[in-house]
N, C-alpha and C positions, 0 to 999 in steps of 0.2 A: 523384435521390438516394433510394435507399431510405426512410432516417429521415424525411425531410419527407413521401414518401407515406404512410408508415405513420402520421403526425403527420394528416394530411388525412382519411384513413379514419376515426382515432381520432375527430375532430372531427364528421365526420359522423354517428358513431352515437350520439355525446352529443348531439347536437343535436335528434334524433331523440327521444331518450330523454327528455331536457329538455321538449320540446314534450307528451309524455306525462305526466312527474310532475315538475314543475317544482322540488317540495319535498323530492323524495326523496334522503334523506343520499348514498347511493352515487352519485347522478348528481352533485351537488355535489362530493364529494370526487373524484370521477372528473375533473371541469372544473378543479379545483385542481392536480390531479397533471399534467394535460396542459398546464396553464399553465406549470408548472416545467419541463416536458419542451420546451416552445417555447422558454423562456427560454435552456434551455442549447443548443438548436439554432441560436442565432443565432450561436453562438461557433465553429462547425465549421469555419470559415475559418483557425482559429488554430492547428488541427492540421496542421502543414506537413511535418513529419519523417516519414521513410519507414516507422518503426515506430509512428508516433502511433496508427495506428488498431488496434494489436494488444491482446491482453490483455496482463497485467503480472504480473511476480513481485515481492511486497512483503516485504521483510524487516526486520523490527523488533528492535533489539538495547537490552537495558537497559543503562543506564551503571553507572559506579561508585556505589557507596550502598546495596547489597545489597537488603534487603526493600524499602525505599523505591522504589529505580528500578525493581526487579523489577514491584512493583505497580501503577508508572505505566506501565511497557512493556505490562502486562496492559490498563491503563485505554486506551491507543492502539490494542491489537489490538481492542477492541471497537470504538472509534471506527471504524477503517477497515472493519471488517466492515458497520457500520450504513451507514456511506457506499457503499459497494459495493452493499448491499441498495437502497438509496435508488435507485440508478442501475439496478437490474434486473439486477446483475452475479452471477456464480456465484462463491462464496468458497471455496476448499479449502485445507486445511491441510497442507502438505508436509511441515513438520517442526515441532515445538515443545518447549522445555525448558523445565519448570516450576523455579520459583524454589524457593530451600532452605526458605522457610516461607511465601511467599505469592506470587503473581503470577508473571511468566514470564522467565527470563533471555534467551530471542529465540524468535522464531517467524518462520516463512516461509508465505505466503501465495501460493497462484496464483490471481490474479482474472480471470476469463473474461468478455469482451464488448467489445463494440466501443467502441475509444478510451480503453479503460481505462490503459492505459500514457501515451496522450496528456494525461489528465487527472491521473495520478498522478507525473509526472516530475519535477515541482519540490518534490515532498515531501520530495526527498532532503536530509538534513541533521540536525540535531540540534533537538530538542522540549525545550523546558524548562517544568517544572512548579513553580508557587510554591503551597503549601497547608499547613494545620493537618495535622500528619502523626497519623493514624489508628493508628499503631504507636509513637506516643511518650505515656507517661503523662503526662508535664508539658504537652502540648499546644502544642508550640513548632512555630513555622513551619519549614517542611521545604523544601529546593529538590533536585528531582531531575532527572536526564536520562535522555533515550533517544533512539536514532539511527533514521533510516530509511534505507533505501536501495532503490531500485526500478529494475526493468530487464524489458526486453521479452521477451515470450513470443513469440519470433520463430517463423514457420512455413518450409516447407519452400522458398517464394520467395526467400527471403534464405539466400544459400550463406555458409557459414562454415566454414572448413578446418580440421580438426582432425586431426593426426597421432597415431596411436597410441601411439609412443615419446615423445611429449611428456606422456604420462597416468599417473598413479601411482592405482592404484585399490586401496583398503582397505575390508574388510568388517569389521563388528563387530554386536554384539547391540544391537537398538533399545532404547533405554530409554523411550520415550513409548508413549501409547494406540497400540491396533492388534490386541490380543487376544493369546491365548496363543501362537499360532503364532509371532507377530513377536517376541515378548518372548523366545523360547527357542531361537532361530536367529540366526546370523550375517546376518540379513536385511539390516539398513541397510548403505548404500554411501556411501563419502565418495571424491570425484574430486579430484584435484589436478592442474593445468594447470601444469606445472612451468614452463615459460619467462616465465608471467606471474603465478604463485605464487597462483592464483584457484584456491579450494578451494569446493566444493558438496557439500551431503550430502542424502541422503533416506531417511526410514525409516517413512515413513506408509503405504508400500502394502504390501501384502498378500505380496509374495516378493521375493528379491532381485534378479532379472532386470527386476520393474518398477521397483524402488527405482533400478536401474544406469540404466534408460531414462529415468527422469525427471530423475536426477541428470545425464545427458547433455544432456537438452533445455535444462537450466536452466544448464549450463556453455557450451552454444551461446550461449544468451541474454546471458549476462554478458560473453562475449568479444565480441558484437557492442556492447554498450553500452560495454565500454572502448576498442572502435573508434573510435565515436561522440565519446567524450570526448577520445581522443586528436587527432580531427579539429577539435573545439572549441578544443583547448588551441592547434593551429598558428593557426586562424583568430582566435581570439577569447581572449587571456589571461585576461580578467576574466570572460567566462562559464565558463571552465573552473574557476576559482577558486571561485565560487558552487556547484558541485558536490561539492567535496570535504567530508565527513565529518570534523570536527574539533570535539571537546570545548571547549566555551567560545565557540563560533560559531554560536550557535542560530539556526534561521532563524524561531522561531515561540516566544512566552513565552504559557503557560497561567498566567495568576495566578488563584488562588481563594479568597487572602486576603492581607492586610485587605479587598481590595475584588474584583469580579469583571470581568477584562477578558484577552480572547485577543486578541494582537496579533502578527502577523506584521512582524517587524523589516525586511524587503525591500522590502514594497508599502504599510506602515503601514496596511494592512486591520485595522480592529478589530470586536471584536464583543463585547458584555457579557453575553449570553445563554450562559454556560458551560454549562450543562445541554444546549442546542441542539447547540452544537459538539462535545461530547464524546458526543453522540449520533449523530454524524456530518454535521451540517450544516457542511461544508466546501468547498462549490462556491465561495463569493466568493472565499476564498483563493487557491483554484487558478485561477480566472478571472483576477483580478488578476496571478497570476504568467505566465500564458499570454499576457498583453496587454504584458508587459515590465515589469521591476523599476524 
């Protein structure tokens, strides 16, 4: 397996460097990073589904609550971006809608890297934040919600049949970043798959053609995920239920006041270092979910 071979090669290189400079900070940091990689590699056998080795699309949606929820959605977007960076994954913003006064209403990431989907698939659900509001002059405690959806970035080896007659394609003017050309032409694309009422949008590419290509890729991936959920429902109703995104059924609580505790309500994994978690330290939660609730 390539991943294990790479670890062995990296270890051999670091061993040689350590013998030459045992106190060098870069070497010591390299050893720590390698130890983290080796720890994660132990769980490769947990990635059993056909798409687990693929990249992923990750969608974050602010819940009701205006600025508070939109700020929380932006915090989550940074958290997952930092997590992806820790894994050496490449993160690309496909679409983003800014909040009315702060934060974001929603964002779609494309996260490229081996097993990105396998790691992220159990993050689907509602995430609840409790904190002292930075937007409330009275310093009151505030509860905010944001939801996460994840689907695999499937490649051509997985066949998904889509009939053109089942699609409605709309174009509109892009509202986010992307430059003068993007914002002054109808370059953004929205595709609706009528039989399943699945909607995907893309506006961050430079042209309407590129946005349509990316939107079609997202649609194929979403339809694949829907099929996987359908099969899960047929095989195990409980497993299907855990993948539903419903307000009030959060999968994880992030309490920053009156104490600091991040707790996954499915696995009971807890962490008190909230700063580390919000900076992308999510592997313990993900590993526990991969091993079974």
